[in-house]
N, C-alpha and C positions, 0 to 999 in steps of 0.2 A: 696344508694338511696331509697328514699322514695315514693311508688306508692300507689294507690287508687285502689282499688279492685272493681270490680262490685257490691259487697257486702257493700260498702261504709267502706272498712276497710284501714287503712294506714299501711303498713308492710315495714319492712327496706329490700331493695334488692341489697346491697352492696356484692361485690363479698367476703367478710367475714361474710357474715350474718349467715352463718352455723357453724362457728367459735366460740367456747365457750371461750377460751383464746390463745392467740398465746403462742406457745411453750408445750401446751399439744398435748393430744393424737389426737384431732379432726381435721379432715382436713378441709382446707378451700375450700367450695364449691360454685362456682357461681351460683347465680340464673339468670334466663333469662327472665323473666315475666317484661313487661315494664307498662308505665301508661295507665290504662283502662278508666276511668274517672274522675271527678274532684268533686264527692259529697264531703260533709262534713265527717269526717271520724272519727271513732274512732280509737285511736292509741294504736297499739299492739307491743310490743317491741320484741327483738330475746329473745327466751324461752332459758334460759341457765340451767334450772333445769333438773334432772335426774330423771327417775321415778323409786321409789322403786317397786322391783318385788319380789313377793314372790314364792316360791317354794314349792309344798308338795308332800313329798314322802313316799309311804308307802311300808312295806313290810311285809310279813308274813312266818312265820316258825313254825313247828312243831316238836317236839321232837319223837324220834321213840315211845316214849311211849303214843303218840296222846294228849299232852298236848295244854293248851292255847295258840291259834294265839295271836300274839302282832302287833300294828301298830304303826308305828315309824313316826314322823312329823318332819322336819327340815326346818327353814326359811331363806333363803338368805337376808334377810333385818334384821337379827338380829346383823349383823356387816355391816351395809351400810357405804359406802364411802362417804368423805365429797363430796359435789357438786362441779363442775368447778368451780362456783362464789365464793363459800366458800374458795377453793384454791386460787383463784385469789387474794381474799380480804387478806388472811393470808400472801401472799407472797409481796402485796403492803405493808402491816403494816411492815413486817420485813424489806424491803428494806430501807423504810424511818427510821425506827428505828435504823437503822445501818449508814446511811448515812446523817442524818440530822446535827449531829456533824461537820462531817468533812465540810459540805457545809458551817455552820455558822462560824466555825472556819477560812475559807478562804475567804467567800464572802459576810458574814453578815446574816441579817435576812429574806431578800426576797429572797426567793427560786423560782424565775421566770427570764425570758430573760429580758435583757435590751432592750429599745427604742434609737436607733441611727440614725444620720444621714447618707443616703448610702454612702459607701467607707471610713468612717470614721477610724481612726487609735487611738485607745483611750487606757488609762491606768487603773489599775485596779480600782483606786479612781472613773475615769469615769464610770467604769461600774456600779458601785453602784449609781451612779446618775443617769444613764441609766435606772437602774431599777425602781427607782422613779418616772422617766420621763414615764415609761411604765403605771404605775397608772395613771398618770395625763393624758396622751393621751388616754387612755381608758375613762377615764370620760369624756374627752372632745369630744370623738367622740359619745357617748351615750347622749351627750347635757344635762348632769346634770347639774344643777343650783348649785351655790354657795349661792344664795339668802336665806335669813333666814327663809322666811317662808315655800320654797320650798325645801331645802336641806334635805338629808335623815337623818332620826331621827334614825331608827331602822334597823342595817344591818346584813346579814349573809354572812359569808365567807366559800365558799363550798369547802372543800378542802384546809384548811389553813395552811398548813405548819407548820412552828413555830411562825405563827402569825402577818408576817410583815405588810401584807395588812390590816390585820384587825385593828391593831394599828395604822397605818396611817391614814387610815379612819376616825376612831374613833377621831383623834385626829383635823383632817381636819374639821371636820363637827360637833364636839361636841356630837357626838352621841353614841348611845349603839351598841356594836357589839359582835357577837357571831360567833366564829369559829368552825368547825368540821372537824376531821380528822380521818383516820383509825387506827394512830400510836399513841399508848400511849406515846412514848417518845417524840413526837412532841407536843402533846397536853398539856404535862407537863411544856416543855419547854416554849412553848408559853404562859403559864400561869404565871410562873416564871418572864419573860419579861415583862409581862403586869404589875403585881404587882409592879416590880421594879420601872417602869415608874409611878406609881401611878394611872394607870388605871382602876380604880374600875367598870368602865361600860363595861369593856370588859372582855369577858370569853371565854373558850374553852371546849371541851369536845371530846370524842372518839364517833364518830356515822358514820351511813352509809349514804352518798349522796342520795342512792336509796330509802333510808326510815329515812327520816329527823326527828329528835324528835322534831318538831315543830307544833303548830296549823296551819291551812290555813291563808292565807293572813297577816302573821305577820309582813312581813319586806317591806320596801319601797326602799331598794337597795338589790339586790340578785348580789352577786359577785362571779365569778369563774375565778379565774386566774391558767391557766393550771393545770386543775384537771379533765377536760373533757375527756381527752384522757385515763384515767384510769377507764372509766365506761363501764362494760360489757353490760349494756342496755341503749343506748343512747336515745331512747324514754322515758323509764322511768325517765331517769336522767332530762330532758327536762320538763316532768311533773311536777317532784317533785320542780324544780326551781320555774314553773309558781304556783304550789298549794300554795308553803310559801311566793311567793309576793303579797303584799298589792294591793288593788286596785289602778291604776293609778301607781304602783311601777315601778323602772327600772331592767330588768335584763340585767347582762354584762357578756358574756361568752369569754374569752380569751383562746384558745385552738390549739394543733396541729390537723392538717388535713391532709388528702390526697390530690391530685389534684382532680378537679371534671372531671368527665367523659365527654368526648364528645358525641353529640347524637348518634353518630355511635359504641361506644363502650358500652359492656355488662358488662366489668370489667378492671381492672389494667392489664398491661402486666405480664407475669410471673417473670421477673426478678425485677419488682417491687415490687410484692406480696412478692417474697423472701427476699428481703431488708427490708420490713416492718417486716416480721417475725422475723428477727435477731434481730432488735431493739425491738420488742416485747418481746423477749426472756430476752433481758437484763434489761428492765426497767417494767416489770409486766404490760404490755399493752394488753387489750384485741382487739377486732375487731376495727378499723380506719374506719372513715366515712369522707365525703369531707363537706366543708362549705356548698354547696347546699342541702346537706342533712339535716344539722342543720335548714337552712331557710325554707324549708319546712314542717319540723315538728312545727316551730313556727307559719307558716301561717296555717297550719290545725287546729292549737289552735286559731285561730283569733286574735292574738296578733298584737300590732301596733308599728306602726313606726320600723318595722323589717329593720336594716341595717348591712351589713356585709362588710370585705374588707380585702385583703390578704397584711399582714404587713410583708412578709417574706424579703423583701430587707432592713427592717429597724431594723431586728435581726441579720444581717449577721455576725458582729464580734463577737455574744457571744457565739458559740461554739467553735471557735478557741481561745478565751480567756480562757474559761473553761479547755482545754486542756493544754493550757501553764501553768495556775495556778496548774494543776495538776502534771505537770513535775517539778516543784520546790521541794526542799527538804523538806520543810513544806508539800506540797503536797503528796509527794510519801510517807512520814511517816506517815500522817495521814490515807491514802487509806490502807496501809499494817496493819496498826492496826485495821481498821474498820471491816474487814470481806469480805468473798468471794463476796456478792452480791454487794457491793459498787464498788469492783474492778473489777468485770464483767460489771457493767454500764461503768466506766470510759473507758474500753477497748472498749466499744461501742460507745463512742462519736465520731469517724471519721465518722461511718455510718451516723450520723445524718447530719453531714456536707455533706456527698455524698448525702443524700436524698434531702436537700435543693438545692444544687447544679445541681441536674438533673430535679428541679421542680416538684418532688414527694411529698415532704413535703409542707406542707403550715402552716405558722403560721397566724393563721385566728382570727379576732374578729368579734363576732355577738353579736348583742345590739338589745333590743325591748322593749316595753312598756304594763303592762297588764291594761287593758281597765279599766277605772274608773267605778263606780256604776253610 
């Protein structure tokens, strides 16, 4: 939850707001403060940095002959450990370095859920079509125009995987597209596929979504398909999406969320938090937030046409299908050769199904527009 303090500051107050990243040593501690007022706010994200502490120790000694006293100084900062955020980023990069080849081999170049009719029973080829439909339904929900004058001409794909969305959108709109990912393996493979398809206006690089290497106001379509769940600071993530969006540009975020809390709830239930923790451990996820948290962040930035919807019912066939594909001979041999991180992710897939069935996990789309000048 995002609340406004009496000082006009918006802070994250979800039950995971003190958790640096799931699977780490930091405990999840719920906060209890509620909304105080509704003044315009300066957004402050969850702080995941660790302070460097320097200890100075002095000791003196003298020999029996009354020799000079020596002063010794040591610094605990000399061998400082990586921050929790850096550890998380490294884990994400390694996870996708190992698993992306397996995914492409079985599912193709779109590394996201498909969009299905509720209750549908579909084949693998249908699943790949459903992934394309997910892109099209997201564009439709955002009311993005196909008009030659209004269609996007400069696109950023934040958390691009191996570039499936980037290439599709670039071809659809005749646009320039740039994708960023933490995984060097993904960036290289994405560029290979773009080059093979003759897409000279599509490029990829290794970069942090929380510190994007782009100038302000560059993109008229900012696209984030299932990458927001990896962001340790949701406020900074949203602020970066808004920063790189051009005036009048569209922002589309499709992401995993936990359920919205009721007015009487301060946090998720203990068993719900436990389930999410297990999923976090497997997929290198930090704190989860709700769809309502995203909407409040966007509202605090005075964005326009903010819309959100729960698409959980439209992705229900996806995880059972992924499990089924993993249990084929091709899937098993690919998993065994890919490394422990990918295997652990595969073993956690039933937890995702459990989370959806409990109504805990929500597959959310959130869209908005940056005000025109």
